[in-house]
N, C-alpha and C positions, 0 to 999 in steps of 0.2 A: 312895318317898317319893313321897305326892300332889301335885297340881299345888299344893295351898293351903298343904302344908309346906314347899315348892320356892319361891314367891313370899314366906312370910315367914322364910326365911333370904335372897333377896336381899335385902329390907324390911331386914334385922337392919344385913347389912353395908354396907347404903347408909348406914342411922344410924351406925353408928359411923366411916364415912368422914369424915360431916359434922361429927357432934362431935369427931374426932382432928383436923380440921386446924386446930381453932380451942388446942386445947391443947400444952403443950410436956410432953415427959417421955422418958424413953429406951427406954424397951419399947414396941415397935411390933410385930405382927401383919401377914398380908398386907393384911385390909382398913385399917389403920392406916399405912400405910405412904406416903401423901399428907400426913399431919400432918408423915411426917419430911422429906419435902422440903421445906412449906412451913417446918421449922426451919431445914433445910442452908440454902433461900433466903435467912433473916435474914444471912447470911456474907456473902453475895454482893451487900447495901443498897451504895451506892455511899458510901465513905468508912466504911463499919465494918470489924467486925476480920477477918474471914478469907478477902482476897483475895490467895491466897497457892498456891503448887502445891498444898500438902497441902492446904487449902482447896476446892482446885477438885477434887482425888482425892477429898474426902468425901461433892465434890457429884454426881461420877459415880458412888459409889458408892449415894447415894442413888438417882440416878435408875433404873440398876439392878436395885433393889431395891421402886422402885415399879414399874420394867415388869412383876418377877418375880410381883409383889403381882397386880397387873389384869390377867396373865395367866391366874395359875391364878381370878383368879374373873369374867373371860371366859370362861375355860372351862366355868366352872359354870355363868355364865346359858345358852352357847351347846348346851350338853349337855342340860338343863332347860326351857329354854322353848319350845324350839319347838312342841310339842303345844300350848302355853298360847298363845303368840303368833299364830299362823299362817305362813305362810311370807315373807310382803310386810314383817311387820314385821320378823322376823328378819332380813330380809336387810338392812333400815334400819340393826337394831339392830350384826347385823356389820360393817356399811357405820362406823358411827359406832365400833366398835370399833377397826377398821383405821386411822382418821385420829389417834384416842389414840394410838395404837404409833408410827405413824409423826412424832407430834411429839413426842413420847418420844426415838424415833432421831434426828428434826433437833437435838434440844436438848441429847445428849449429841453427837453429830458438832460443833454449834460452839462446845462447850464444854473438849472436846480441843485443836480449834484453836485455842483462846489459849493465846498464849505467855506468862503474868505476867509473867515472870524480863526481858522484855525490853519491858515496857511504859513509860514515863514515867506520870507521876502522872495528867494529864489523860486519858491514853490507857486508865490500870485504870479509874478511874471510869465511862467510858467502856464500857468493858469491863466493869466489874459493875453498870450499869445495860442492857445489852444482856442478862447472863445472868437479871437478876431479873427482865425482863419476860419470856421465855423460860418462867422456871418460872412466873410468872403466869399465862401464857397458859396451861398443861400445867393448871393447877387451878384457873382459870376452864372451861376444856371441860372439864374427868372432871367436877367439879361440876355442871354443865347438863345430862352423859349420866345421871347419877344422876338428876336433877330430872325429865327427861325420862321416864326409864326408870321412876320410879316414880311417874307420871303413867299408865302402860300397866299397869302393876302393881294399880293402884287397881280399876281398871275392870276387868280382868282378873279380881282378889277379889271383886269385887261379882258381879260375872256368873258366877261359881264357886259363890258365897254363894245367891245369888238363884235359879240352875237346880236346886238340888236338888244331893244326894248322889250322883247319876250324877254330873257332870259332875266330883267332886271326886279319882277314881281317874285 
């Protein structure tokens, strides 16, 4: 895969992430894992349907699925982008990847710690609001990361195209 093909593949995955954040559906691939998280998030809106242990388990599974999808996506980027972005930008990209992973780990552990069956109605509403905020934060971090990365990829793509064919390999 040449540099332009690598950039285009990553850009396609980012487009899929953004489109699927807004869509609901049952089918999710790795880049669509974030959309699944956003759907599961609705179960944790205070006063909504599934603030139950089953809903909690579903959300844990969704976070694990998101984590796996991003792990695959990040591995792909970390393999293909170093010759395109260079050492310093790759170090920054990897730091951002680590922050996203840490945020997901934090959310997973905090969700596990919530003992829904022991909560009063008010405590349940408060717990749901905290979980919703954790999920919203992950969504914002992932979207911001993709936007930042897209800007870098556009610059790289322009440089490769303007630099001629010897840059494409």
